[in-house]
C-alpha positions as CSV (number, residue, x, y, z in Angstrom):
1,X,99.4,74.3,101.9
2,X,102.9,75.2,100.6
3,X,105.8,76.1,102.9
4,X,106.2,79.8,103.6
5,X,108.8,81.5,101.5
6,X,109.5,84.8,103.2
7,X,111.0,87.7,101.2
8,X,112.1,91.0,102.9
9,X,110.9,94.2,101.3
10,X,114.1,95.9,102.6
11,X,113.5,99.3,101.2
12,X,109.8,99.6,100.4
13,X,108.3,102.2,98.1
14,X,104.7,102.6,97.0
15,X,105.4,100.5,93.8
16,X,106.9,97.7,95.9
17,X,104.0,97.6,98.3
18,X,101.2,98.2,95.8
19,X,102.3,96.2,92.7
20,X,105.3,94.0,93.7
21,X,103.6,92.6,96.8
22,X,100.7,90.9,94.8
23,X,103.2,89.7,92.2
24,X,105.4,88.1,95.0
25,X,102.4,86.6,96.7
26,X,101.2,85.1,93.3
27,X,104.7,83.7,92.9
28,X,104.4,81.9,96.2
29,X,106.4,84.2,98.4
30,X,105.5,86.0,101.6
31,X,106.5,89.6,101.5
32,X,107.6,91.1,104.9
33,X,107.9,94.9,104.9
34,X,110.6,96.7,106.7
35,X,109.4,99.9,108.3
36,X,112.7,101.3,109.4
37,X,116.4,100.5,109.1
38,X,116.4,99.8,112.8
39,X,114.3,96.7,112.2
40,X,116.8,95.3,109.6
41,X,118.9,93.2,112.0
42,X,115.9,91.5,113.5
43,X,114.3,90.9,110.1
44,X,117.5,89.4,108.7
45,X,117.8,87.1,111.7
46,X,114.9,85.1,110.4
47,X,115.1,82.7,107.5
48,X,114.5,84.5,104.2
49,X,114.5,83.6,100.5
50,X,115.8,87.0,99.5
51,X,115.4,90.7,99.8
52,X,114.0,93.4,97.5
53,X,115.5,96.9,97.5
54,X,113.7,99.7,95.8
55,X,115.7,102.1,93.8
56,X,113.2,104.9,94.2
57,X,114.3,108.2,95.4
58,X,112.0,107.9,98.5
59,X,111.2,105.1,100.8
60,X,109.6,104.5,104.2
61,X,113.1,103.3,105.2
62,X,115.2,106.5,105.6
63,X,118.3,105.3,103.7
64,X,119.3,105.1,100.1
65,X,119.5,101.8,98.1
66,X,123.3,101.6,98.5
67,X,123.1,101.9,102.3
68,X,120.3,99.3,102.6
69,X,122.3,96.9,100.3
70,X,125.4,97.3,102.4
71,X,123.5,96.7,105.7
72,X,121.7,93.6,104.2
73,X,125.0,92.2,102.8
74,X,126.8,92.8,106.1
75,X,124.2,90.8,108.1
76,X,123.3,88.2,105.4
77,X,126.2,87.9,102.9
78,X,124.6,85.1,100.9
79,X,121.0,86.4,100.7
80,X,119.8,86.9,97.0
81,X,119.0,90.5,96.2
82,X,116.5,92.0,93.7
83,X,116.5,95.7,92.9
84,X,113.1,97.0,91.9
85,X,111.8,100.3,90.5
86,X,109.9,102.2,87.9
87,X,112.7,103.5,85.7
88,X,113.9,102.3,82.3
89,X,116.3,99.3,82.1
90,X,119.5,101.4,81.6
91,X,118.7,103.7,84.5
92,X,117.9,100.6,86.7
93,X,121.0,98.8,85.7
94,X,123.2,101.9,86.5
95,X,121.5,102.5,89.8
96,X,121.9,98.9,90.9
97,X,125.6,98.9,89.9
98,X,126.1,102.0,91.9
99,X,124.3,100.5,94.9
100,X,126.6,97.4,95.0
101,X,129.9,98.7,93.8
102,X,131.4,99.4,97.2
103,X,131.1,95.6,98.1
104,X,130.8,93.9,94.7
105,X,133.4,95.3,92.2
106,X,132.1,93.3,89.1
107,X,128.4,92.7,89.6
108,X,126.2,90.9,87.1
109,X,123.0,93.0,86.8
110,X,120.4,91.0,85.0
111,X,116.9,91.7,83.6
112,X,114.2,89.0,83.7
113,X,114.3,88.6,79.9
114,X,118.0,87.7,79.9
115,X,118.3,86.2,83.4
116,X,120.7,83.2,83.7
117,X,121.0,81.7,87.2
118,X,124.4,82.2,88.7
119,X,126.7,79.3,89.5
120,X,127.5,78.9,93.2
121,X,130.7,81.0,92.8
122,X,128.9,83.9,91.2
123,X,125.7,83.9,93.3
124,X,126.9,86.7,95.5
125,X,127.6,89.0,92.6
126,X,124.4,88.3,90.6
127,X,121.5,90.7,91.0
128,X,118.0,90.7,89.3
129,X,116.4,93.9,88.4
130,X,112.6,94.1,88.2
131,X,110.9,97.1,86.7
132,X,107.3,98.1,86.9
133,X,107.1,97.5,83.1
134,X,108.1,93.8,83.7
135,X,104.9,93.3,85.7
136,X,102.4,94.9,83.2
137,X,102.7,92.8,80.0
138,X,101.7,89.1,80.4
139,X,104.8,87.8,78.5
140,X,107.2,90.1,80.5
141,X,105.5,89.1,83.7
142,X,106.0,85.4,83.0
143,X,109.7,86.1,82.3
144,X,109.9,88.1,85.6
145,X,108.2,85.2,87.5
146,X,110.7,82.6,86.1
147,X,113.7,84.8,86.9
148,X,112.5,85.6,90.4
149,X,111.9,81.9,91.2
150,X,115.3,81.0,89.8
151,X,117.0,83.9,91.7
152,X,115.3,83.3,95.1
153,X,114.7,79.6,94.8
């Protein structure tokens, strides 16, 4: 049996729970869903491989992606972050940039297809974006799997 690799679903949305969870489990990760922002500090006190923040308009966590990102980064500054959603690449990239800009002035927002692991000096400013479309097609799914494993370790 492999060691547990917990990943926090820091801002869950139906897509994250219904489609991302099985993808994460298949990749060897153990998704842990946050139910409210009040649970964030306790969730981040445990060892995690990374966090996934939905860019959807709604979430069971009553805070937008930028607020959740800021709270995660304040409590766990080195934790790798993935932004996930159902929008097209350009919309997802822009949304992720907006979410991190208050803390990370020059972020590297990457798609699975062009993902390059960050060097240690750039790790805190590199973010992976996973879209629903990345999980549908077999070739795109394989790229997403490789990028996720490289990003979360």
